[in-house]
Backbone bond lengths (Angstrom), bond angles and torsions (degrees), N, CA, C in turn:
res aa  C-N    CA-C-N  psi(-1)  N-CA   C-N-CA  omega(-1)  CA-C   N-CA-C  phi
1 X - - - 1.472 - - 1.526 109.12 -
2 X 1.318 115.51 136.59 1.466 120.22 179.84 1.522 109.82 -73.29
3 X 1.320 116.36 126.82 1.470 119.72 -176.94 1.526 111.14 -67.73
4 X 1.331 116.98 -40.00 1.469 120.56 -179.29 1.529 110.07 -63.22
5 X 1.330 116.66 -39.82 1.464 120.31 179.77 1.519 110.43 -64.62
6 X 1.334 116.62 -41.98 1.470 120.57 179.74 1.524 110.46 -63.08
7 X 1.344 117.09 -42.41 1.470 120.72 179.77 1.527 109.84 -64.72
8 X 1.332 116.49 -40.74 1.471 120.04 179.89 1.526 110.68 -63.53
9 X 1.333 116.51 -44.81 1.465 119.86 179.88 1.525 110.99 -63.33
10 X 1.323 116.89 -42.57 1.462 120.37 179.74 1.523 110.22 -63.00
11 X 1.345 116.85 -40.45 1.465 120.56 179.74 1.526 110.65 -64.50
12 X 1.332 116.88 -44.18 1.464 120.08 -179.89 1.526 110.84 -63.81
13 X 1.324 117.35 -39.31 1.463 120.58 179.42 1.525 110.39 -64.88
14 X 1.324 117.30 -42.87 1.471 120.18 179.07 1.522 110.37 -63.93
15 X 1.326 117.50 -41.56 1.465 120.70 179.20 1.525 110.06 -62.35
16 X 1.340 117.07 -41.99 1.461 120.70 -179.85 1.522 110.49 -63.33
17 X 1.333 117.63 -41.86 1.466 121.00 179.55 1.527 110.21 -64.33
18 X 1.337 117.28 -41.16 1.468 120.69 179.74 1.524 110.12 -64.25
19 X 1.335 117.21 -43.56 1.469 120.59 -179.66 1.521 110.47 -61.99
20 X 1.331 117.46 -45.13 1.468 121.12 -179.98 1.525 110.26 -63.12
21 X 1.332 116.87 -41.42 1.463 120.40 -179.85 1.522 110.50 -64.17
22 X 1.333 117.21 -42.77 1.470 120.53 -179.89 1.526 110.23 -64.01
23 X 1.326 117.20 -44.96 1.465 119.88 179.54 1.527 110.55 -62.81
24 X 1.328 117.52 -40.02 1.461 121.03 179.64 1.520 110.52 -64.17
25 X 1.333 117.10 -43.58 1.469 120.25 -179.46 1.524 110.52 -66.63
26 X 1.338 117.31 -37.75 1.465 119.39 -179.83 1.526 110.84 -66.89
27 X 1.333 116.71 -36.82 1.468 119.25 -179.93 1.519 111.60 -69.92
28 X 1.321 117.04 -36.60 1.465 120.89 -174.69 1.521 112.15 -105.65
29 X 1.330 116.92 20.92 1.457 119.46 180.00 1.526 110.13 -69.45
């Protein structure tokens, strides 16, 4: 498995989770 690819995927997943969390908090603030 390519290490750079794994790091990129992990980074994108974390960014997606942060975006969803921020949108959820803004809606239910």
